[in-house]
All heavy atoms as an XYZ file, in Angstrom:
667
protein
N     131.113    -68.986    -47.759
C     129.838    -69.647    -47.591
C     128.728    -68.610    -47.557
O     128.880    -67.539    -46.973
C     129.849    -70.447    -46.285
C     128.611    -71.250    -46.118
S     128.867    -72.312    -44.667
C     127.365    -73.178    -44.711
N     127.596    -68.913    -48.146
C     126.469    -67.984    -48.264
C     125.710    -67.884    -46.932
O     125.524    -68.880    -46.246
C     125.531    -68.444    -49.357
O     124.369    -67.663    -49.367
N     125.257    -66.679    -46.635
C     124.460    -66.495    -45.419
C     123.000    -66.918    -45.650
O     122.263    -67.086    -44.690
C     124.476    -65.036    -44.987
C     125.819    -64.632    -44.460
C     125.746    -63.229    -43.974
N     126.834    -63.033    -43.032
C     126.812    -62.166    -42.052
N     125.785    -61.375    -41.923
N     127.802    -62.055    -41.224
N     122.586    -67.036    -46.869
C     121.191    -67.400    -47.174
C     120.874    -68.829    -46.765
O     119.717    -69.206    -46.665
C     120.903    -67.214    -48.654
N     121.882    -69.631    -46.499
C     121.664    -71.021    -46.136
C     121.228    -71.223    -44.716
O     120.898    -72.329    -44.289
N     121.203    -70.178    -43.899
C     120.791    -70.312    -42.496
C     119.313    -70.664    -42.385
O     118.487    -70.225    -43.178
C     121.018    -69.009    -41.733
C     122.425    -68.714    -41.402
C     122.445    -67.469    -40.544
N     123.781    -67.274    -39.990
C     124.100    -66.277    -39.231
N     123.201    -65.363    -38.936
N     125.299    -66.149    -38.765
N     118.973    -71.435    -41.378
C     117.582    -71.800    -41.181
C     116.881    -70.716    -40.372
O     117.490    -69.912    -39.699
C     117.477    -73.140    -40.449
O     117.969    -73.003    -39.146
N     115.573    -70.761    -40.412
C     114.781    -69.757    -39.675
C     114.938    -69.934    -38.169
O     114.895    -68.984    -37.426
C     113.302    -69.882    -40.043
C     113.026    -69.339    -41.383
C     111.524    -69.422    -41.688
N     111.249    -68.631    -42.849
C     110.446    -67.605    -42.848
N     109.823    -67.259    -41.778
N     110.249    -66.906    -43.946
N     115.058    -71.156    -37.717
C     115.146    -71.398    -36.274
C     116.436    -70.774    -35.718
O     116.476    -70.350    -34.565
C     115.069    -72.888    -35.963
O     116.166    -73.553    -36.572
N     117.476    -70.725    -36.525
C     118.731    -70.116    -36.045
C     118.560    -68.598    -35.909
O     119.044    -68.006    -34.961
C     119.854    -70.445    -37.065
C     121.158    -69.753    -36.765
C     121.814    -70.386    -35.542
N     123.081    -69.738    -35.302
C     123.511    -69.368    -34.095
N     122.768    -69.606    -33.065
N     124.677    -68.793    -33.958
N     117.798    -67.997    -36.854
C     117.582    -66.554    -36.773
C     116.651    -66.178    -35.623
O     116.719    -65.096    -35.091
C     116.991    -66.045    -38.089
C     118.059    -65.728    -39.098
C     117.473    -65.035    -40.267
N     116.968    -66.054    -41.181
C     116.002    -65.861    -42.060
N     115.434    -64.694    -42.172
N     115.601    -66.827    -42.837
N     115.736    -67.092    -35.236
C     114.786    -66.810    -34.158
C     115.501    -66.645    -32.823
O     115.042    -65.906    -31.959
C     113.762    -67.916    -34.065
N     116.632    -67.304    -32.644
C     117.344    -67.190    -31.382
C     118.383    -66.095    -31.393
O     119.152    -65.974    -30.450
N     118.439    -65.325    -32.449
C     119.437    -64.265    -32.547
C     119.131    -63.144    -31.563
O     118.003    -63.020    -31.092
C     119.485    -63.735    -33.974
O     118.259    -63.157    -34.306
N     120.110    -62.310    -31.286
C     119.860    -61.196    -30.359
C     118.756    -60.290    -30.881
O     118.537    -60.171    -32.084
C     121.195    -60.448    -30.318
C     122.163    -61.294    -31.041
C     121.461    -62.359    -31.761
N     118.024    -59.634    -29.984
C     116.883    -58.809    -30.405
C     117.332    -57.608    -31.229
O     118.200    -56.853    -30.823
C     116.255    -58.374    -29.089
C     117.304    -58.546    -28.057
C     118.196    -59.642    -28.544
N     116.693    -57.451    -32.375
C     117.010    -56.309    -33.218
C     116.043    -55.162    -32.987
O     116.362    -54.021    -33.188
C     116.978    -56.703    -34.703
O     115.685    -57.204    -35.019
N     114.812    -55.461    -32.574
C     113.809    -54.448    -32.350
C     113.693    -54.045    -30.886
O     112.768    -53.344    -30.507
N     114.559    -54.521    -30.051
C     114.487    -54.214    -28.633
C     114.122    -55.425    -27.805
O     113.561    -56.409    -28.327
N     114.443    -55.371    -26.554
C     114.206    -56.495    -25.668
C     112.709    -56.757    -25.456
O     112.292    -57.921    -25.431
C     114.882    -56.227    -24.310
C     114.870    -57.357    -23.298
C     115.572    -58.579    -23.864
C     115.500    -56.930    -21.995
N     111.910    -55.690    -25.342
C     110.488    -55.877    -25.138
C     109.836    -56.598    -26.325
O     109.053    -57.526    -26.138
C     109.804    -54.535    -24.902
C     108.302    -54.563    -24.651
C     107.997    -55.348    -23.384
C     107.748    -53.169    -24.556
N     110.178    -56.187    -27.520
C     109.629    -56.828    -28.721
C     110.061    -58.284    -28.783
O     109.283    -59.168    -29.144
C     110.085    -56.085    -29.959
C     109.608    -56.726    -31.225
C     109.986    -55.921    -32.427
N     108.761    -55.303    -32.892
C     108.684    -54.375    -33.793
N     109.772    -53.898    -34.330
N     107.546    -53.903    -34.171
N     111.278    -58.595    -28.396
C     111.781    -59.966    -28.417
C     111.033    -60.823    -27.398
O     110.635    -61.947    -27.685
C     113.296    -59.967    -28.112
C     113.906    -61.322    -28.204
C     114.291    -61.970    -29.338
C     114.193    -62.193    -27.102
N     114.823    -63.205    -29.010
C     114.775    -63.360    -27.657
C     114.043    -62.103    -25.732
C     115.171    -64.424    -26.870
C     114.442    -63.171    -24.942
C     115.009    -64.302    -25.507
N     110.790    -60.263    -26.197
C     110.054    -61.010    -25.150
C     108.601    -61.236    -25.568
O     108.052    -62.308    -25.376
C     110.146    -60.277    -23.810
C     111.579    -60.356    -23.271
C     109.176    -60.848    -22.802
C     111.821    -59.518    -22.046
N     107.971    -60.222    -26.151
C     106.569    -60.359    -26.555
C     106.400    -61.353    -27.694
O     105.326    -61.948    -27.845
C     105.990    -58.991    -26.932
C     105.778    -58.027    -25.764
C     105.300    -56.680    -26.277
C     104.804    -58.588    -24.757
N     107.413    -61.506    -28.517
C     107.288    -62.450    -29.649
C     107.704    -63.865    -29.244
O     107.572    -64.801    -30.040
C     108.137    -61.982    -30.809
O     109.514    -62.064    -30.499
N     108.194    -64.045    -28.043
C     108.661    -65.369    -27.604
C     107.585    -66.446    -27.663
O     107.832    -67.529    -28.173
C     109.297    -65.261    -26.211
C     110.042    -66.480    -25.713
C     111.246    -66.762    -26.607
C     110.486    -66.264    -24.277
N     106.342    -66.212    -27.138
C     105.316    -67.267    -27.217
C     105.008    -67.677    -28.675
O     104.762    -68.850    -28.935
C     104.091    -66.646    -26.558
C     104.636    -65.560    -25.706
C     105.871    -65.063    -26.373
N     105.021    -66.729    -29.592
C     104.743    -67.063    -30.986
C     105.870    -67.909    -31.574
O     105.618    -68.855    -32.317
C     104.547    -65.787    -31.799
N     107.099    -67.562    -31.238
C     108.225    -68.322    -31.754
C     108.302    -69.723    -31.160
O     108.776    -70.643    -31.809
C     109.526    -67.562    -31.505
C     109.675    -66.365    -32.439
C     111.012    -65.693    -32.300
N     111.045    -64.885    -31.066
C     111.932    -65.049    -30.104
N     112.874    -65.939    -30.199
N     111.895    -64.277    -29.039
N     107.798    -69.872    -29.966
C     107.803    -71.194    -29.315
C     106.499    -71.959    -29.568
O     106.281    -73.025    -28.977
C     108.029    -71.046    -27.814
C     109.371    -70.434    -27.417
C     109.430    -70.276    -25.907
C     110.514    -71.335    -27.880
N     105.606    -71.395    -30.383
C     104.320    -72.017    -30.714
C     103.467    -72.236    -29.465
O     102.883    -73.294    -29.263
C     104.504    -73.335    -31.475
C     105.330    -73.181    -32.717
N     104.872    -72.557    -33.850
C     106.617    -73.524    -32.980
C     105.819    -72.548    -34.763
N     106.902    -73.124    -34.253
N     103.411    -71.227    -28.595
C     102.623    -71.306    -27.364
C     101.533    -70.242    -27.309
O     101.112    -69.832    -26.225
C     103.546    -71.128    -26.149
C     104.621    -72.206    -25.970
C     105.544    -71.818    -24.815
C     103.986    -73.551    -25.709
N     101.046    -69.793    -28.449
C     100.044    -68.719    -28.471
C      98.800    -69.097    -27.694
O      98.302    -68.335    -26.880
C      99.669    -68.380    -29.900
C     100.689    -67.600    -30.637
C     100.181    -67.207    -32.002
N     101.136    -66.400    -32.699
C     101.564    -66.652    -33.914
N     101.093    -67.667    -34.599
N     102.445    -65.865    -34.484
N      98.233    -70.299    -27.931
C      96.997    -70.691    -27.277
C      97.184    -70.846    -25.774
O      96.285    -70.518    -25.009
C      96.444    -71.976    -27.898
C      95.888    -71.692    -29.253
C      96.442    -72.048    -30.459
C      94.725    -70.938    -29.572
N      95.667    -71.566    -31.474
C      94.605    -70.889    -30.984
C      93.761    -70.297    -28.790
C      93.567    -70.214    -31.620
C      92.718    -69.650    -29.439
C      92.643    -69.598    -30.827
N      98.335    -71.306    -25.370
C      98.598    -71.423    -23.933
C      98.612    -70.043    -23.273
O      98.022    -69.849    -22.202
C      99.921    -72.140    -23.687
C     100.337    -72.314    -22.243
C      99.311    -73.187    -21.501
C     101.716    -72.931    -22.141
N      99.231    -69.086    -23.916
C      99.275    -67.714    -23.356
C      97.867    -67.119    -23.313
O      97.460    -66.507    -22.329
C     100.226    -66.829    -24.188
C     100.126    -65.382    -23.769
C     101.653    -67.317    -24.054
N      97.082    -67.326    -24.371
C      95.704    -66.805    -24.404
C      94.894    -67.427    -23.274
O      94.142    -66.725    -22.573
C      95.073    -67.105    -25.777
C      95.736    -66.236    -26.851
C      93.570    -66.872    -25.742
C      95.352    -66.610    -28.269
N      95.027    -68.733    -23.060
C      94.262    -69.386    -21.990
C      94.688    -68.910    -20.605
O      93.847    -68.691    -19.724
C      94.427    -70.905    -22.099
C      93.726    -71.572    -23.270
C      94.069    -73.048    -23.333
C      92.228    -71.363    -23.185
N      95.982    -68.706    -20.401
C      96.473    -68.228    -19.082
C      95.977    -66.815    -18.821
O      95.504    -66.512    -17.706
C      98.009    -68.320    -19.024
C      98.561    -67.563    -17.851
C      98.449    -69.769    -18.985
N      96.040    -65.950    -19.797
C      95.563    -64.572    -19.612
C      94.073    -64.542    -19.386
O      93.562    -63.827    -18.504
C      95.969    -63.691    -20.832
C      95.287    -62.337    -20.769
C      97.481    -63.537    -20.883
N      93.308    -65.350    -20.148
C      91.863    -65.397    -19.953
C      91.508    -65.916    -18.567
O      90.606    -65.369    -17.912
C      91.228    -66.308    -21.035
O      91.581    -65.805    -22.323
C      89.719    -66.343    -20.913
N      92.184    -66.941    -18.104
C      91.917    -67.482    -16.758
C      92.256    -66.434    -15.678
O      91.509    -66.315    -14.692
C      92.712    -68.749    -16.546
N      93.325    -65.697    -15.859
C      93.687    -64.672    -14.886
C      92.636    -63.573    -14.805
O      92.262    -63.125    -13.731
C      95.068    -64.088    -15.226
N      92.142    -63.133    -15.964
C      91.121    -62.086    -15.987
C      89.834    -62.589    -15.379
O      89.172    -61.867    -14.595
C      90.897    -61.606    -17.442
C      89.687    -60.707    -17.552
C      92.138    -60.860    -17.928
N      89.433    -63.814    -15.707
C      88.202    -64.367    -15.135
C      88.322    -64.541    -13.619
O      87.373    -64.307    -12.866
C      87.875    -65.691    -15.792
C      87.406    -65.538    -17.228
S      87.144    -67.102    -18.053
C      85.760    -67.773    -17.163
N      89.502    -64.933    -13.140
C      89.722    -65.067    -11.703
C      89.647    -63.723    -10.999
O      89.060    -63.618     -9.902
N      90.228    -62.698    -11.612
C      90.152    -61.362    -11.004
C      88.719    -60.853    -10.952
O      88.276    -60.269     -9.955
C      91.035    -60.397    -11.800
N      87.945    -61.102    -12.016
C      86.562    -60.668    -12.026
C      85.722    -61.437    -11.006
O      84.884    -60.859    -10.306
C      85.966    -60.856    -13.442
C      84.564    -60.363    -13.580
C      84.249    -59.036    -13.328
C      83.539    -61.216    -13.954
C      82.951    -58.580    -13.469
C      82.235    -60.779    -14.101
C      81.945    -59.459    -13.854
O      80.667    -59.002    -13.983
N      85.977    -62.731    -10.870
C      85.266    -63.526     -9.860
C      85.582    -63.034     -8.457
O      84.694    -62.973     -7.590
C      85.638    -64.992    -10.011
N      86.817    -62.675     -8.225
C      87.187    -62.157     -6.897
C      86.447    -60.854     -6.594
O      85.974    -60.617     -5.486
C      88.688    -61.940     -6.831
C      89.151    -61.414     -5.496
C      90.635    -61.175     -5.468
N      90.990    -60.416     -4.284
C      91.691    -60.906     -3.278
N      92.123    -62.128     -3.333
N      91.980    -60.152     -2.246
N      86.333    -59.980     -7.589
C      85.585    -58.728     -7.408
C      84.123    -59.017     -7.075
O      83.534    -58.407     -6.194
C      85.696    -57.824     -8.671
C      84.710    -56.674     -8.616
C      87.110    -57.299     -8.803
N      83.522    -59.983     -7.772
C      82.114    -60.295     -7.526
C      81.917    -60.906     -6.141
O      80.934    -60.616     -5.469
C      81.596    -61.268     -8.594
C      81.441    -60.677     -9.987
C      80.955    -61.771    -10.948
C      80.454    -59.518     -9.984
N      82.849    -61.748     -5.714
C      82.695    -62.431     -4.413
C      82.952    -61.467     -3.259
O      82.276    -61.519     -2.231
C      83.655    -63.644     -4.324
C      83.746    -64.206     -2.938
C      83.189    -64.711     -5.303
N      83.906    -60.562     -3.409
C      84.280    -59.683     -2.310
C      83.544    -58.344     -2.326
O      83.793    -57.520     -1.468
C      85.791    -59.419     -2.310
O      86.152    -58.790     -3.545
C      86.570    -60.719     -2.152
N      82.622    -58.138     -3.256
C      81.904    -56.872     -3.316
C      80.965    -56.744     -2.128
O      80.424    -57.733     -1.628
C      81.105    -56.792     -4.622
N      80.760    -55.515     -1.671
C      79.849    -55.255     -0.563
C      78.418    -55.502     -1.010
O      78.083    -55.264     -2.177
C      80.010    -53.815     -0.106
N      77.571    -55.976     -0.116
C      76.172    -56.209     -0.523
C      75.438    -54.909     -0.750
O      75.827    -53.855     -0.240
C      75.579    -56.969      0.669
C      76.462    -56.597      1.812
C      77.821    -56.365      1.247
N      74.352    -54.972     -1.513
C      73.558    -53.793     -1.788
C      72.805    -53.399     -0.519
O      72.232    -54.265      0.166
C      72.566    -54.072     -2.906
C      71.746    -52.880     -3.298
S      70.611    -53.250     -4.645
C      71.750    -53.358     -5.992
N      72.800    -52.144     -0.142
C      72.067    -51.717      1.045
C      70.551    -51.990      0.882
O      70.037    -51.872     -0.223
C      72.327    -50.220      1.157
C      73.304    -49.875      0.111
C      73.472    -51.038     -0.794
N      69.858    -52.328      1.980
C      68.431    -52.652      1.870
C      67.609    -51.500      1.316
O      66.614    -51.735      0.636
C      68.009    -52.963      3.301
C      69.261    -53.255      4.018
C      70.373    -52.516      3.335
N      67.977    -50.262      1.583
C      67.202    -49.128      1.089
C      67.334    -48.950     -0.414
O      66.489    -48.305     -1.032
N      68.345    -49.505     -1.044
C      68.567    -49.346     -2.493
C      68.068    -50.556     -3.284
O      68.056    -50.513     -4.502
C      70.038    -49.142     -2.766
C      70.660    -47.971     -2.069
C      70.437    -46.719     -2.860
C      71.198    -45.593     -2.187
N      71.076    -44.356     -2.903
N      67.733    -51.640     -2.607
C      67.351    -52.877     -3.312
C      65.990    -52.684     -3.999
O      65.078    -52.090     -3.425
C      67.276    -54.012     -2.338
N      65.862    -53.153     -5.240
C      64.576    -53.057     -5.911
C      63.542    -53.963     -5.243
O      63.858    -55.080     -4.842
C      64.887    -53.509     -7.323
C      66.118    -54.307     -7.219
C      66.869    -53.788     -6.027
N      62.330    -53.489     -5.107
C      61.264    -54.277     -4.494
C      60.077    -54.353     -5.446
O      59.812    -53.438     -6.201
C      60.812    -53.657     -3.167
O      60.363    -52.331     -3.404
C      61.943    -53.633     -2.152
N      59.326    -55.446     -5.325
C      58.099    -55.593     -6.099
C      56.971    -54.916     -5.325
O      56.924    -54.966     -4.102
C      57.815    -57.070     -6.303
N      56.059    -54.267     -6.026
C      54.940    -53.607     -5.329
C      54.066    -54.647     -4.649
O      53.815    -55.722     -5.188
C      54.180    -52.874     -6.432
C      54.632    -53.461     -7.717
C      55.997    -54.050     -7.478
N      53.612    -54.319     -3.430
C      52.755    -55.228     -2.663
C      51.319    -55.133     -3.169
O      50.901    -54.117     -3.709
C      52.831    -54.886     -1.197
N      50.521    -56.167     -2.930
C      49.131    -56.177     -3.398
C      48.208    -55.393     -2.484
O      47.078    -55.132     -2.824
C      48.668    -57.630     -3.505
N      48.676    -54.979     -1.312
C      47.847    -54.322     -0.318
C      47.444    -52.907     -0.656
O      46.460    -52.388     -0.159
N      48.131    -52.207     -1.484
C      47.772    -50.827     -1.785
C      48.859    -50.150     -2.581
O      49.756    -50.779     -3.121
N      48.749    -48.806     -2.620
C      49.681    -48.034     -3.444
C      51.117    -48.171     -2.968
O      52.023    -48.466     -3.743
C      49.240    -46.566     -3.442
C      50.098    -45.693     -4.319
C      49.602    -44.257     -4.314
C      50.526    -43.377     -5.118
N      50.131    -41.981     -5.040
N      51.344    -47.956     -1.668
C      52.689    -48.030     -1.104
C      52.713    -48.930      0.121
O      53.310    -48.587      1.125
C      53.195    -46.653     -0.737
C      53.441    -45.762     -1.906
N      54.487    -45.933     -2.758
C      52.742    -44.702     -2.376
C      54.437    -45.001     -3.712
N      53.385    -44.248     -3.511
N      52.047    -50.058      0.070
C      51.946    -50.928      1.247
C      53.309    -51.454      1.682
O      53.570    -51.615      2.876
C      51.014    -52.090      0.959
N      54.232    -51.674      0.748
C      55.534    -52.218      1.109
C      56.599    -51.178      1.329
O      57.701    -51.486      1.750
N      56.301    -49.910      1.059
C      57.325    -48.863      1.177
C      57.509    -48.460      2.640
O      56.550    -48.234      3.363
C      56.918    -47.647      0.347
N      58.753    -48.376      3.085
C      59.048    -48.020      4.455
C      59.349    -46.543      4.588
O      59.207    -45.964      5.653
C      60.238    -48.831      4.958
N      59.774    -45.887      3.530
C      60.204    -44.509      3.597
C      59.116    -43.552      3.132
O      58.022    -43.939      2.782
N      59.424    -42.262      3.160
C      58.437    -41.279      2.721
C      58.281    -41.309      1.203
O      59.106    -41.862      0.479
C      59.078    -39.950      3.147
C      60.535    -40.221      3.192
C      60.644    -41.656      3.616
N      57.179    -40.712      0.768
C      56.902    -40.663     -0.666
C      57.902    -39.730     -1.352
O      58.262    -38.684     -0.802
C      55.483    -40.094     -0.865
C      54.653    -40.930     -1.814
C      53.278    -40.368     -1.991
O      52.416    -40.730     -1.196
O      53.090    -39.555     -2.918
N      58.377    -40.067     -2.528
C      59.327    -39.188     -3.205
C      58.670    -37.881     -3.610
O      57.484    -37.843     -3.928
C      59.751    -39.992     -4.442
C      58.712    -41.036     -4.615
C      58.110    -41.282     -3.274
N      59.446    -36.807     -3.575
C      58.940    -35.494     -3.920
C      58.693    -35.431     -5.427
O      59.445    -35.956     -6.217
C      59.927    -34.417     -3.500
N      57.591    -34.739     -5.790
C      57.280    -34.602     -7.209
C      58.033    -33.400     -7.762
O      58.240    -32.407     -7.089
C      55.799    -34.398     -7.402
C      55.006    -35.588     -7.015
C      53.548    -35.345     -7.237
N      52.790    -36.504     -6.821
C      51.738    -36.938     -7.477
N      51.323    -36.318     -8.558
N      51.106    -38.012     -7.046
N      58.405    -33.525     -9.003
C      59.105    -32.417     -9.661
C      58.229    -31.944    -10.818
O      57.375    -32.649    -11.320
C      60.474    -32.871    -10.208
O      60.253    -33.942    -11.095
C      61.375    -33.301     -9.080
N      58.440    -30.729    -11.216
C      57.685    -30.167    -12.349
C      56.497    -29.385    -11.869
O      56.339    -29.050    -10.688
N      55.591    -29.046    -12.806
C      54.421    -28.240    -12.474
C      53.342    -29.076    -11.821
O      53.144    -30.230    -12.149
C      53.862    -27.594    -13.727
C      54.810    -26.602    -14.369
C      54.224    -26.005    -15.635
O      53.210    -26.468    -16.121
N      54.853    -24.982    -16.121
N      52.641    -28.455    -10.888
C      51.516    -29.111    -10.220
C      50.235    -28.547    -10.809
O      50.011    -27.342    -10.796
C      51.565    -28.890     -8.696
C      50.380    -29.533     -8.029
C      52.872    -29.418     -8.141
N      49.410    -29.398    -11.378
C      48.149    -28.967    -11.997
C      47.011    -29.314    -11.034
O      46.850    -30.448    -10.646
C      47.937    -29.659    -13.321
C      49.012    -29.341    -14.339
N      49.053    -28.128    -14.991
C      50.058    -30.042    -14.804
C      50.089    -28.121    -15.792
N      50.709    -29.295    -15.709
N      46.207    -28.322    -10.723
C      45.051    -28.539     -9.855
C      43.892    -29.068    -10.682
O      43.682    -28.657    -11.820
C      44.654    -27.244     -9.157
N      43.087    -29.953    -10.092
C      41.909    -30.473    -10.774
C      40.744    -29.497    -10.632
O      40.571    -28.866     -9.607
C      41.485    -31.812    -10.185
C      42.459    -32.900    -10.483
C      41.913    -34.213    -10.027
N      42.890    -35.268    -10.304
C      42.682    -36.540    -10.035
N      41.561    -36.913     -9.456
N      43.568    -37.420    -10.325
N      39.913    -29.389    -11.653
C      38.751    -28.481    -11.611
C      37.491    -29.252    -11.499
O      37.173    -30.210    -11.972
C      38.718    -27.604    -12.853
C      39.832    -26.641    -12.879
C      39.681    -25.725    -14.031
N      40.831    -24.852    -14.041
C      41.027    -23.939    -14.959
N      40.150    -23.779    -15.922
N      42.049    -23.173    -14.924
């Protein structure tokens, strides 16, 4: 009897020829579950990212961006003025 008469589904269940890892990774494709695997992996990544966002420490008040107040140059600033860098030019 010819071996060419075998169906593809029979060959899909054969022992792994490329190694166990390759056989396991190709299992969702052989079972037609690609979209299910993609959705599960995407949901897991989104859940992990949401957990990082929820459990992250708050920004310290000294580092938070503030809008300038209308009262003056530094009316809302609580700290000292930042040091200037570079050359200082005197006015004449």
